[in-house]
N, C-alpha and C positions, 0 to 999 in steps of 0.2 A: 569891589566885586559886583557883578551883574547876574541877575537871574532872568532868563529869557524863556518864555513859554511859547512852544511851537504848536502843541495840541494838548487839550485838557478836557477829557470827557470819557464816558464809557465806550465811545467809539475808538479811542486811541489817545495815548499820552506820550509826550516827549518834551523835554526841557533841557536847557543848556545853562551851566554855571561857568562864568568867565571872569577871571581876575586880571586879565590883560597879559598874563604870561602862560596860563594853562587853561584849557577848556575841557570840561567833562560833560557828557550827555547823561541825563537821568531819564530812564525809561526809553523803550524803543517799541512802543505799542502801535505803530503804523507800518505800512509796507516800507521796504527799503527804498524804493523809488520815491515815495511820498516824503520820507525822512530826508533824503537828499534835497528834494525841492524845498522843504521847509527850512532846512539849514541855509540854503542859498538865499532864501527870502529874508533871512536874518543877517545876511552878509557874511556867512561863515561856510566852511566846507566840512562835510561830515568826516572826511579823512584827517582833519586837524584835531579831532577829539582824542584826548589821552586815554580815555576809557569810557565805558558806559556802565552806570550803576542801575541795577534793576531791583525794584522793591519786592516783587513777587512774580509768580509764574503766569498769571492770567494774561490772556492774549492782548488785552488793551494796554498792557504794560511791557510785554516781552515779545511782541509779534515777530520782529525781524532780528532777534538776537543772533540767530545762526548766520545771517548774512553779514552782520557786523564782525563776527568771529572770522568768517571767510575772508573779509577785507583786512584783517590784521588788527582790529580794534578789540582790546581786552574787554570782556564783559564780567562784571563782578556782582555777586548776589549772595544770599545765604546758602548754606549747604542744603537746606530743605528745598529751596527754589531750584538749585542745580539738579538735585535728584528728581524733582517733579518735571523738569524740562528734559531730563535724560541726556545731558550733554557733558561729556568728560572734559571738554576744553574750557568750561566756565571756571573762573576763579572765585573762590568762596571766602567771604569774610570770616574771621575766627571770633566766635562768641563762646567764652568758657561755659561749661555745663551749668545751667541754672542762672546764668547772668543775663541781664537785660541790655547791657551795653557791651559792645565788642571791642576788638583790638583795632587801633588806628592803622590805616593804610595811607601811603603817600602817593599822589599822582602829580608829578612836577611840583608846582608851588602850592598845591591844594592838599590839605590833610583831611581825611574822611574817617569819621567814627560812626559805625552803624549802631542802631538801637532797635529793639524789638517793637513792633506795632501789633495791633489787635484786629485781625481780619481773617476771613475764612480761606486761608492759604497756608502753604507749607513754610512756616517760619518767616513771615514777611518782615521787612526792615524799613526804617526811615534812616535818614542820614544827616549828621552834623558835619558841615564842611567849613573849614577855616583856611583863609588865604595867608601865605607868608608875605605877599606883596603889600597888603594893607591891614592885615590883622583882623579883617572882618569875619564874622561868623554867619552862616546861613543854615537854617533848619528846613529840611524837606520831609514832609510826612503826608502821605495820601493813603486812601483806602484803609482807614483805621477808625474804629468806633469811638476811640478816645485817645488821649495822650496822658502819660504819667510822669513826664519829665519837666524840668524848669528852664534849662538853657540860659544861664546868666550871661549877659553881655551880647546877646544875639543882635545882629544887624538887620537880617532879612528873614522873614518867616514865609515859607511856602507850604500852606497847610490845607487840608481838605475841608470843604464846606458843601457837602453833597446834597442835603435836603433840609426842608423845614417840616416839623412834625404836623403842623396844622394843614399844610398843603398836602402832605402824604395821606393824611387821614381822610381827605376828600376825594382821593383818586380811586374811585370805585371800579375803574377799568383795569386796575393793576391786580393780578392774582394775589391772594393772601400769602401764598408761599413766597412770592417776590417781596412783598411788604415786610415780612418777617426777616428776610435776608438783608434788606436795606437797613432795618433797625439794628440788626445784630452785627453788621460788618462795615457800616459807613458812618461818617461824622455828621451829626445834626448841627445846624447853625447855632442853636442854643447851647449845645455842648461845647462847641468851639469858643463861643463868647465867654462861657463860664471858665474854660481853661485859660483863655487870654487874660481874664481879670485877675488870675492868681500870679501872673508873671510880672517881673520887673522889666519894663520895656523902655527904660530911659535911653538906651543906645539903639533901639530898633527904629529904622527909618522906613521900611517897606513891609507890607503884608500882602501876599498873593493868595487869593482864594482859588483852590484847585477843584477840578472834577465836579463842577456843578451839574446837577441832574437836569435833563431836558424837561421833565414833567413835574418835578417836585422841588424846584428851587426858584428863587426870584433874585436876579443879579443885583438890581438897585437896592432892594431891601436888605440883602445880605451885606452889601458894602456899608450901608448906613448902620446896621447893627454892630458891625465890627468897629467902625469909626467911633461909635458911642463908648465902647469899652477900651479903645486904643486911641484917644484923642491926640491929634497932631501927627499921626503916622499916616503916610500915603497908603491907601488900600485899593487894590485892583483885583477885580474878578477876571480870571483868565478865560479867554474865549475858547469855544469848542475847537477851533482851528484858526491858525494865523498868529503872527508874531505879536507878543505882548511883553513889554519891558518898561521899567521906570528909569 
């Protein structure tokens, strides 16, 4: 299984999961034209996607969902996200009342299990994706202040590393209201490292750091911090725009 980052920032997010048989898009937070260009630069066609999974309704994650629907690509999200976007054609994952983990859906050779995340949005989701072709598991979670799951046997982690508290505290040009929102809705690098240290990562081979902030992150430092708690695993900070894969 491969995870391919096309865009990863507050300006727009888009990623591809490909197991050689089936491809799904995760997020569509750039213009439709830009998404087509980014897919081509990765050697793929947008029309080859079996579906698009959207974590939540914010524009940097769902900008061109309507264009995807118009082109015949199913778009899946939570019922809360579908309601917030006001689109009846969206497909909603089923999460039983009070449950943090939803019902599995299949897209070709990829099985997707949604799980709840913690963000200022209408029932945002992360995704556990497993391939029938090689059995590998991938976890995708962005725009979440923390994670409360363990994911045994995971092969690839694609997780948010938005900011560092020490850098954020020095950003006097950022309004206090924005600082509070960052702290209450995004993952701090120390929080991520603390979560990673609780996992059994014996089968994990790649960790992708998503959604780094322009002002309050440090790519090289974040990679080193994650490498320290996940030794022997290839760690990559996804660029704001442009193809990144391992």
